[in-house]
C-alpha positions in Angstrom: -0.1 -0.1 0.0 1.4 3.3 -0.8 1.7 6.1 1.5 -0.3 9.1 1.4 1.0 11.8 -0.9 2.9 14.6 1.4 0.6 17.7 1.5 2.1 20.4 -0.8 3.7 23.3 0.9 1.5 26.7 1.0 3.6 29.5 -0.9 4.6 32.2 1.5 2.6 35.3 1.4 4.5 38.2 -0.2 6.2 40.3 2.4 4.4 43.1 3.6 5.8 46.7 2.4 5.5 50.0 4.1 3.1 52.7 2.6 6.2 54.6 1.4 7.7 51.7 -0.7 4.6 50.6 -2.0 4.0 54.4 -3.4 7.5 54.5 -4.5 7.5 51.2 -6.6 3.9 52.4 -8.1 5.5 55.7 -9.2 8.3 54.2 -10.6 6.6 51.5 -12.5 4.6 54.3 -14.2 7.8 56.7 -15.0 9.5 53.4 -16.5 6.7 52.8 -18.7 6.5 56.0 -20.0 10.2 56.6 -20.3 11.8 53.3 -20.2 13.4 54.2 -16.7 12.7 56.7 -13.8 15.0 59.5 -13.1 15.4 60.7 -9.3 14.2 64.0 -10.3 10.9 62.6 -12.0 10.3 60.3 -8.8 10.8 63.1 -6.7 8.4 65.2 -8.7 5.9 62.6 -8.8 5.9 61.9 -5.0 6.6 65.5 -4.3 9.7 64.8 -1.9 12.9 66.3 -2.1 15.6 64.7 -4.1 17.8 63.8 -1.3 15.0 61.4 0.0 14.5 59.5 -3.3 18.4 58.8 -3.5 18.1 57.4 -0.2 15.0 55.4 -0.7 16.1 54.4 -4.0 19.6 52.9 -2.7 17.6 50.9 -0.2 15.5 49.5 -2.7 18.0 48.5 -4.8 20.0 46.7 -1.7 16.3 44.7 -1.2 16.1 43.5 -4.7 13.4 45.8 -5.8 15.3 48.1 -8.4 18.0 48.0 -10.7 20.3 51.2 -11.8 20.4 51.8 -15.5 23.6 54.1 -15.8 22.7 57.9 -16.9 19.0 57.3 -17.2 17.8 56.2 -13.3 16.5 52.9 -12.1 14.1 50.3 -13.6 12.0 47.7 -11.6 13.4 44.3 -10.9 11.2 41.4 -11.6 10.4 41.2 -7.9 9.8 45.3 -7.8 7.6 44.8 -11.0 5.3 42.1 -9.1 5.1 44.4 -5.7 4.2 47.6 -8.0 1.4 45.9 -10.3 -0.1 44.2 -6.8 -0.5 48.0 -5.5 -1.7 49.2 -9.0 -4.3 46.3 -9.0 -5.7 47.1 -5.4 -5.8 50.8 -6.4 -8.1 49.9 -9.5 -10.1 47.4 -7.8 -10.9 50.0 -5.1 -11.9 52.8 -7.8 -13.8 50.3 -9.6 -15.7 49.2 -6.6 -16.3 52.9 -5.4 -18.0 54.0 -8.8 -20.0 50.6 -9.2 -21.1 49.7 -6.2 -21.1 52.8 -3.8 -21.8 55.3 -6.4 -18.8 57.7 -6.4 -18.2 60.0 -9.2 -15.1 58.8 -11.2 -13.5 62.4 -10.2 -13.7 61.2 -6.5 -12.3 58.0 -6.2 -8.3 58.4 -6.8 -7.6 60.2 -3.4 -10.0 57.8 -1.9 -8.2 54.7 -3.5 -4.8 56.3 -2.6 -5.8 55.7 1.2 -7.2 52.6 0.8 -4.9 50.7 -1.3 -2.4 50.1 1.6 -5.0 49.2 4.5 -7.3 46.7 2.5 -6.3 43.0 3.0 -5.9 41.1 -0.6 -8.8 38.9 0.6 -10.9 42.2 0.7 -9.4 43.1 -2.7 -10.3 40.0 -4.4 -14.0 39.9 -3.0 -14.5 43.4 -4.3 -12.8 42.1 -7.6 -15.2 38.9 -7.8 -18.4 41.1 -6.6 -17.7 43.5 -9.7 -17.1 40.1 -11.8 -13.5 40.4 -12.4 -13.2 43.8 -14.4 -10.5 44.3 -17.1 -10.2 47.8 -16.4 -11.2 50.8 -14.1 -13.6 53.6 -14.3 -11.1 55.7 -15.9 -10.1 52.9 -18.5 -6.7 51.9 -16.9 -6.1 48.2 -17.3 -6.4 46.3 -14.1 -3.3 43.8 -13.9 -4.3 40.0 -13.0 -3.7 38.4 -9.5 -0.7 36.9 -11.2 0.7 40.4 -12.4 0.0 40.0 -16.1 -1.1 43.9 -17.7 -3.1 43.8 -20.6 -2.3 46.8 -22.8 -4.3 47.9 -25.5 -3.1 49.8 -28.7 -4.0 53.3 -28.3 -3.1 56.9 -29.6 -4.0 60.4 -28.1 -7.4 62.1 -29.3 -5.1 64.8 -30.6 -3.7 62.6 -33.4 -7.0 61.4 -34.8 -7.0 62.4 -38.1 -10.3 64.7 -39.3 -13.3 62.5 -40.4 -12.1 59.6 -38.3 -14.1 58.0 -35.6 -12.3 56.3 -32.4 -13.3 55.0 -28.9 -12.6 56.9 -26.0 -10.1 54.4 -23.8 -8.2 55.9 -21.1 -7.9 59.3 -19.2 -5.6 60.0 -16.1 -7.4 59.5 -12.7 -5.3 62.4 -11.1 -7.0 65.3 -12.6 -10.3 66.0 -11.0 -11.3 69.1 -13.0 -10.4 67.5 -15.9 -12.5 64.2 -15.2 -15.6 66.7 -14.4 -15.4 68.4 -17.6 -14.8 65.2 -19.9 -18.0 63.9 -17.6 -20.0 67.0 -18.9 -18.9 66.7 -22.7 -19.7 62.6 -22.1 -16.3 62.0 -23.2 -15.7 59.0 -21.2 -14.2 55.6 -21.6 -16.4 53.7 -24.3 -17.9 56.6 -26.0 -17.2 57.2 -29.6 -15.7 60.4 -30.9 -15.3 62.0 -34.2 -12.8 64.5 -35.4 -14.9 66.9 -37.0 -12.5 69.7 -37.8 -9.0 70.9 -36.4 -8.0 74.8 -36.1 -4.6 75.6 -37.8 -1.7 76.5 -35.6 -2.7 74.4 -32.7 -6.0 75.7 -32.6 -9.0 74.3 -30.9 -10.6 70.9 -32.2 -14.3 70.4 -32.8 -15.4 66.8 -31.8 -18.6 64.8 -32.5 -19.8 62.9 -29.4 -23.3 61.5 -29.8 -25.6 64.6 -30.9 -23.3 67.2 -29.5 -20.1 68.9 -31.1 -18.2 70.0 -28.3 -14.8 72.2 -28.8 -11.6 71.4 -26.9 -8.1 72.3 -27.0 -5.1 70.2 -28.4 -3.6 69.9 -24.9 -7.0 68.3 -23.5 -7.0 66.2 -26.4 -3.3 65.3 -25.9 -4.3 63.7 -22.4 -7.4 61.5 -23.6 -6.0 58.2 -25.3 -8.4 56.7 -27.9 -8.5 53.1 -29.8 -9.5 52.1 -33.4 -13.1 51.3 -33.9 -13.8 47.3 -33.7 -14.3 46.1 -37.2 -17.3 44.0 -36.1 -19.9 44.7 -33.9 -20.3 47.3 -30.8 -18.4 46.4 -27.5 -20.7 45.0 -24.5 -21.3 48.3 -22.1 -20.9 46.1 -18.9 -17.4 45.1 -19.7 -15.9 46.5 -16.7 -18.1 44.3 -14.5 -19.2 47.6 -12.3 -22.9 47.7 -12.5 -24.1 51.5 -13.0 -20.2 52.3 -13.7 -18.8 54.1 -16.6 -18.9 52.7 -20.2 -16.4 49.5 -20.6 -12.6 51.0 -21.6 -11.7 47.0 -22.4 -11.1 46.1 -25.9 -11.5 43.2 -27.7 -9.1 40.5 -26.8 -8.1 40.1 -30.5 -6.5 43.7 -30.2 -4.7 43.3 -27.0 -1.3 42.1 -26.0 -0.2 40.6 -22.6 2.9 41.7 -21.2 3.7 39.4 -18.0 5.5 40.6 -15.3 9.3 40.3 -16.0 
């Protein structure tokens, strides 16, 4: 008679990180995504701290295996650092989705709330929220939500300012950090999932005339540069509940055939 199999060891939970460390890793992830590496001055500006403080924290995080130095450019996340950053980003974006979809918060007020809660909520609570929402792919502002395994689904996009005259696209994403901008976009119905057509473009960086539904708002090129759009799908409209948040904003997730997955390094 064969001996019973030994119980498989349970993987240890990730080490608890302090709130400042989570903020640093998240900020560095965002800067690295935009510029390929995060310079000390950019991290200081993003977190509103002194450059000397950034230098000390970066040295500490590099020693702990979260960062690598890139000569003349700054730092990049190691696989360990990237995994930790994506964990915090997932928590933040699920919290934003829950606040809008279940608790009825307007999309211009959820960022600061999620910033506070992302460090305190347990992983179990976050996953229960995600399940209650139907495991959304994107947050209310259209930003992709990393999976539990650290996979971020990025969608092909361009800015609204780059849309040619006469072309229609679908609003994909906007930053969650400017409440005034978000309120204005809601007023003109330019939210994730909205179809927008570039009607005309004034010369010399002049205003842009858009068509959103039956309205034709006029916006500046600076605003349009902050709004990301995606190409219209070739077949059929996208489901309005793809975010999985009843009563929330329209979906920002795109058809899987147009997506690419970037596993955590």
